[in-house]
DRENRO-486293 format. One record per residue (C-alpha): residue number from 1; residue in one letter; x, y, z. Coordinates in steps of 0.5 Angstrom, whole numbers. Layout:
N
+-----+------+-------+-------+-------+
:  nr : rest :  east : north :    up :
+-----+------+-------+-------+-------+
: NUM :    A :     X :     Y :     Z :
...
+-----+------+-------+-------+-------+
***
This chain:
262
+-----+------+-------+-------+-------+
:  nr : rest :  east : north :    up :
+-----+------+-------+-------+-------+
:   1 :    M :   240 :   194 :   175 :
:   2 :    T :   238 :   202 :   179 :
:   3 :    R :   231 :   199 :   182 :
:   4 :    E :   226 :   204 :   182 :
:   5 :    K :   222 :   205 :   188 :
:   6 :    K :   215 :   204 :   188 :
:   7 :    G :   209 :   208 :   190 :
:   8 :    P :   208 :   207 :   198 :
:   9 :    F :   205 :   202 :   200 :
:  10 :    I :   200 :   203 :   207 :
:  11 :    A :   198 :   198 :   211 :
:  12 :    G :   194 :   199 :   218 :
:  13 :    N :   193 :   195 :   222 :
:  14 :    W :   187 :   196 :   227 :
:  15 :    K :   190 :   190 :   232 :
:  16 :    M :   184 :   189 :   238 :
:  17 :    N :   180 :   195 :   237 :
:  18 :    L :   174 :   198 :   234 :
:  19 :    G :   166 :   195 :   234 :
:  20 :    L :   163 :   194 :   228 :
:  21 :    G :   160 :   202 :   227 :
:  22 :    E :   167 :   205 :   229 :
:  23 :    A :   170 :   200 :   224 :
:  24 :    A :   166 :   202 :   219 :
:  25 :    A :   167 :   209 :   220 :
:  26 :    L :   173 :   210 :   220 :
:  27 :    A :   174 :   206 :   214 :
:  28 :    R :   169 :   211 :   210 :
:  29 :    A :   174 :   217 :   213 :
:  30 :    V :   179 :   213 :   210 :
:  31 :    V :   176 :   212 :   203 :
:  32 :    E :   174 :   219 :   203 :
:  33 :    A :   182 :   221 :   204 :
:  34 :    V :   184 :   217 :   198 :
:  35 :    P :   184 :   221 :   193 :
:  36 :    E :   189 :   226 :   196 :
:  37 :    V :   194 :   219 :   196 :
:  38 :    G :   192 :   216 :   189 :
:  39 :    D :   199 :   213 :   188 :
:  40 :    C :   198 :   210 :   195 :
:  41 :    A :   196 :   203 :   196 :
:  42 :    I :   192 :   203 :   202 :
:  43 :    V :   191 :   197 :   206 :
:  44 :    L :   186 :   197 :   212 :
:  45 :    I :   186 :   190 :   217 :
:  46 :    P :   181 :   190 :   222 :
:  47 :    P :   179 :   185 :   227 :
:  48 :    F :   176 :   179 :   225 :
:  49 :    T :   169 :   181 :   227 :
:  50 :    A :   169 :   187 :   223 :
:  51 :    I :   171 :   185 :   217 :
:  52 :    G :   165 :   185 :   213 :
:  53 :    A :   163 :   192 :   216 :
:  54 :    V :   169 :   195 :   213 :
:  55 :    A :   169 :   190 :   206 :
:  56 :    G :   162 :   194 :   205 :
:  57 :    A :   165 :   201 :   208 :
:  58 :    I :   171 :   200 :   202 :
:  59 :    D :   166 :   197 :   197 :
:  60 :    G :   168 :   200 :   191 :
:  61 :    S :   174 :   204 :   193 :
:  62 :    A :   181 :   203 :   191 :
:  63 :    V :   183 :   201 :   198 :
:  64 :    A :   184 :   193 :   199 :
:  65 :    L :   183 :   189 :   206 :
:  66 :    G :   187 :   185 :   210 :
:  67 :    A :   186 :   180 :   216 :
:  68 :    Q :   191 :   180 :   222 :
:  69 :    D :   192 :   172 :   221 :
:  70 :    L :   190 :   166 :   219 :
:  71 :    H :   190 :   159 :   220 :
:  72 :    W :   195 :   154 :   215 :
:  73 :    E :   189 :   149 :   214 :
:  74 :    K :   183 :   150 :   210 :
:  75 :    K :   178 :   147 :   215 :
:  76 :    G :   178 :   142 :   221 :
:  77 :    A :   176 :   142 :   228 :
:  78 :    Y :   180 :   149 :   230 :
:  79 :    T :   176 :   152 :   234 :
:  80 :    G :   177 :   159 :   234 :
:  81 :    E :   181 :   159 :   228 :
:  82 :    I :   180 :   162 :   221 :
:  83 :    S :   182 :   160 :   215 :
:  84 :    G :   185 :   162 :   208 :
:  85 :    P :   179 :   160 :   204 :
:  86 :    M :   174 :   164 :   209 :
:  87 :    L :   178 :   170 :   209 :
:  88 :    V :   178 :   171 :   201 :
:  89 :    D :   170 :   170 :   202 :
:  90 :    A :   170 :   174 :   206 :
:  91 :    G :   174 :   180 :   202 :
:  92 :    C :   181 :   179 :   203 :
:  93 :    A :   187 :   180 :   200 :
:  94 :    Y :   191 :   181 :   204 :
:  95 :    V :   193 :   177 :   211 :
:  96 :    L :   199 :   179 :   216 :
:  97 :    V :   203 :   173 :   218 :
:  98 :    G :   208 :   173 :   224 :
:  99 :    H :   207 :   180 :   227 :
: 100 :    S :   211 :   181 :   234 :
: 101 :    E :   205 :   181 :   238 :
: 102 :    R :   203 :   174 :   235 :
: 103 :    R :   210 :   171 :   237 :
: 104 :    Q :   211 :   174 :   244 :
: 105 :    L :   205 :   172 :   247 :
: 106 :    F :   201 :   167 :   243 :
: 107 :    G :   206 :   163 :   241 :
: 108 :    E :   207 :   163 :   234 :
: 109 :    T :   214 :   160 :   231 :
: 110 :    D :   218 :   161 :   224 :
: 111 :    E :   215 :   154 :   223 :
: 112 :    T :   208 :   156 :   223 :
: 113 :    V :   209 :   163 :   220 :
: 114 :    A :   212 :   158 :   214 :
: 115 :    R :   206 :   154 :   214 :
: 116 :    K :   201 :   160 :   215 :
: 117 :    T :   205 :   163 :   209 :
: 118 :    R :   203 :   158 :   204 :
: 119 :    A :   197 :   157 :   207 :
: 120 :    A :   195 :   164 :   204 :
: 121 :    L :   199 :   163 :   198 :
: 122 :    E :   195 :   157 :   197 :
: 123 :    A :   188 :   161 :   198 :
: 124 :    G :   189 :   166 :   193 :
: 125 :    L :   192 :   171 :   198 :
: 126 :    S :   198 :   176 :   199 :
: 127 :    P :   202 :   174 :   207 :
: 128 :    I :   205 :   180 :   210 :
: 129 :    V :   210 :   176 :   213 :
: 130 :    C :   213 :   180 :   219 :
: 131 :    V :   220 :   180 :   221 :
: 132 :    G :   224 :   183 :   226 :
: 133 :    E :   229 :   183 :   233 :
: 134 :    V :   228 :   184 :   240 :
: 135 :    L :   231 :   189 :   244 :
: 136 :    E :   236 :   184 :   247 :
: 137 :    E :   237 :   183 :   240 :
: 138 :    R :   239 :   188 :   238 :
: 139 :    D :   243 :   190 :   244 :
: 140 :    A :   248 :   184 :   242 :
: 141 :    G :   248 :   186 :   235 :
: 142 :    R :   244 :   180 :   233 :
: 143 :    T :   239 :   184 :   229 :
: 144 :    L :   241 :   182 :   221 :
: 145 :    A :   242 :   174 :   225 :
: 146 :    R :   235 :   174 :   228 :
: 147 :    V :   232 :   177 :   221 :
: 148 :    D :   237 :   172 :   216 :
: 149 :    D :   233 :   167 :   221 :
: 150 :    Q :   226 :   169 :   221 :
: 151 :    L :   227 :   170 :   213 :
: 152 :    A :   230 :   163 :   211 :
: 153 :    K :   226 :   159 :   216 :
: 154 :    G :   218 :   164 :   214 :
: 155 :    L :   220 :   164 :   206 :
: 156 :    G :   225 :   158 :   205 :
: 157 :    G :   223 :   154 :   199 :
: 158 :    L :   219 :   159 :   196 :
: 159 :    S :   219 :   159 :   189 :
: 160 :    K :   219 :   166 :   185 :
: 161 :    E :   212 :   166 :   183 :
: 162 :    D :   211 :   166 :   190 :
: 163 :    M :   215 :   171 :   192 :
: 164 :    E :   212 :   176 :   188 :
: 165 :    R :   205 :   176 :   192 :
: 166 :    V :   209 :   176 :   199 :
: 167 :    I :   210 :   183 :   202 :
: 168 :    V :   215 :   182 :   208 :
: 169 :    A :   214 :   188 :   214 :
: 170 :    Y :   221 :   189 :   217 :
: 171 :    E :   218 :   191 :   226 :
: 172 :    P :   224 :   192 :   231 :
: 173 :    V :   219 :   189 :   237 :
: 174 :    W :   223 :   195 :   242 :
: 175 :    A :   220 :   200 :   237 :
: 176 :    I :   212 :   197 :   237 :
: 177 :    G :   207 :   201 :   242 :
: 178 :    T :   213 :   204 :   245 :
: 179 :    G :   215 :   211 :   242 :
: 180 :    R :   221 :   209 :   240 :
: 181 :    T :   222 :   208 :   232 :
: 182 :    A :   229 :   206 :   229 :
: 183 :    T :   232 :   212 :   226 :
: 184 :    P :   231 :   212 :   218 :
: 185 :    G :   239 :   210 :   217 :
: 186 :    Q :   237 :   204 :   223 :
: 187 :    A :   231 :   201 :   219 :
: 188 :    E :   235 :   202 :   212 :
: 189 :    E :   240 :   198 :   214 :
: 190 :    V :   235 :   192 :   216 :
: 191 :    H :   231 :   194 :   210 :
: 192 :    A :   238 :   194 :   205 :
: 193 :    H :   239 :   187 :   209 :
: 194 :    I :   232 :   184 :   207 :
: 195 :    R :   233 :   186 :   200 :
: 196 :    D :   240 :   183 :   199 :
: 197 :    R :   237 :   176 :   201 :
: 198 :    I :   232 :   176 :   196 :
: 199 :    R :   237 :   178 :   191 :
: 200 :    A :   241 :   172 :   193 :
: 201 :    A :   235 :   167 :   194 :
: 202 :    Y :   231 :   170 :   187 :
: 203 :    G :   235 :   175 :   183 :
: 204 :    N :   235 :   182 :   181 :
: 205 :    E :   228 :   183 :   179 :
: 206 :    A :   224 :   179 :   184 :
: 207 :    A :   229 :   184 :   189 :
: 208 :    D :   227 :   190 :   185 :
: 209 :    C :   220 :   188 :   185 :
: 210 :    A :   219 :   186 :   192 :
: 211 :    I :   215 :   190 :   198 :
: 212 :    I :   219 :   191 :   204 :
: 213 :    L :   215 :   195 :   210 :
: 214 :    Y :   217 :   198 :   216 :
: 215 :    G :   213 :   198 :   222 :
: 216 :    G :   214 :   201 :   229 :
: 217 :    S :   211 :   207 :   232 :
: 218 :    V :   210 :   210 :   224 :
: 219 :    K :   206 :   216 :   225 :
: 220 :    P :   206 :   222 :   220 :
: 221 :    A :   212 :   226 :   223 :
: 222 :    N :   217 :   220 :   221 :
: 223 :    S :   214 :   217 :   215 :
: 224 :    H :   218 :   223 :   211 :
: 225 :    P :   224 :   221 :   213 :
: 226 :    L :   223 :   213 :   213 :
: 227 :    F :   220 :   213 :   206 :
: 228 :    K :   226 :   218 :   204 :
: 229 :    E :   231 :   211 :   204 :
: 230 :    K :   232 :   207 :   199 :
: 231 :    D :   229 :   200 :   200 :
: 232 :    I :   223 :   203 :   205 :
: 233 :    D :   217 :   202 :   201 :
: 234 :    G :   212 :   203 :   206 :
: 235 :    F :   209 :   203 :   212 :
: 236 :    L :   206 :   197 :   217 :
: 237 :    V :   202 :   202 :   222 :
: 238 :    G :   199 :   201 :   228 :
: 239 :    G :   196 :   206 :   233 :
: 240 :    A :   196 :   211 :   228 :
: 241 :    S :   192 :   208 :   224 :
: 242 :    L :   185 :   208 :   228 :
: 243 :    D :   185 :   216 :   227 :
: 244 :    A :   184 :   217 :   219 :
: 245 :    G :   187 :   223 :   219 :
: 246 :    G :   193 :   221 :   222 :
: 247 :    F :   193 :   215 :   217 :
: 248 :    V :   193 :   219 :   212 :
: 249 :    D :   197 :   224 :   214 :
: 250 :    I :   202 :   218 :   213 :
: 251 :    A :   201 :   216 :   207 :
: 252 :    R :   201 :   223 :   204 :
: 253 :    E :   208 :   224 :   207 :
: 254 :    A :   210 :   218 :   204 :
: 255 :    L :   207 :   220 :   198 :
: 256 :    R :   211 :   227 :   198 :
: 257 :    A :   218 :   223 :   200 :
: 258 :    H :   216 :   219 :   193 :
: 259 :    R :   215 :   224 :   189 :
: 260 :    E :   222 :   228 :   191 :
: 261 :    E :   226 :   222 :   189 :
: 262 :    K :   223 :   223 :   181 :
+-----+------+-------+-------+-------+
***
């Protein structure tokens, strides 16, 4: 089966940035530019405090809303945590799970990633499950083995129907916020490997339909060559998503690469 590449999926992770007014203004600016990149799926992922403001700013548009994390329980004595049903109630359709900063700074494990992924699916959210290696693992030639381990533990046991709603984001930790970026070839190697693992577990259709994003210092200048790679379906954008013009330029360049494939 020949895989037909989908239109770009572009998600902006705003991390711990922007107050309510700033967040709403940025969201409105993205919405205004969306007609220019209408074949792209656009998701904005603000901090928890700004979810309501962004939901209002994107209401009625094609832009979707996501959250940066969730707890695996639906409710309870978990001070400071947010549940899947709460996120759905706030208007979210997507949620990040296992972002490298959660793993590196806040003790996220493959086991908690698995619990959060299932909680997201049960709540009706599409989890964007992040995998990727640190520099020491890259230098030791253990990139694919580490990604295999994260996939097996984080997604193991999911049904084919579950996997239809899961998005995987490959983010080499050494390329996040460092200015370094995996080359298109390096990124494609891991993306193709992830797709092969999905194919082995769930079949050709699931693998061909899977959305696999690249995240790691994505900018307008590198988004076109990255998206040209067969198995890169879009981007999880960090710092560059805080500027509406730059974020839309990333989508525009990815869309240009997509149209050149047709």
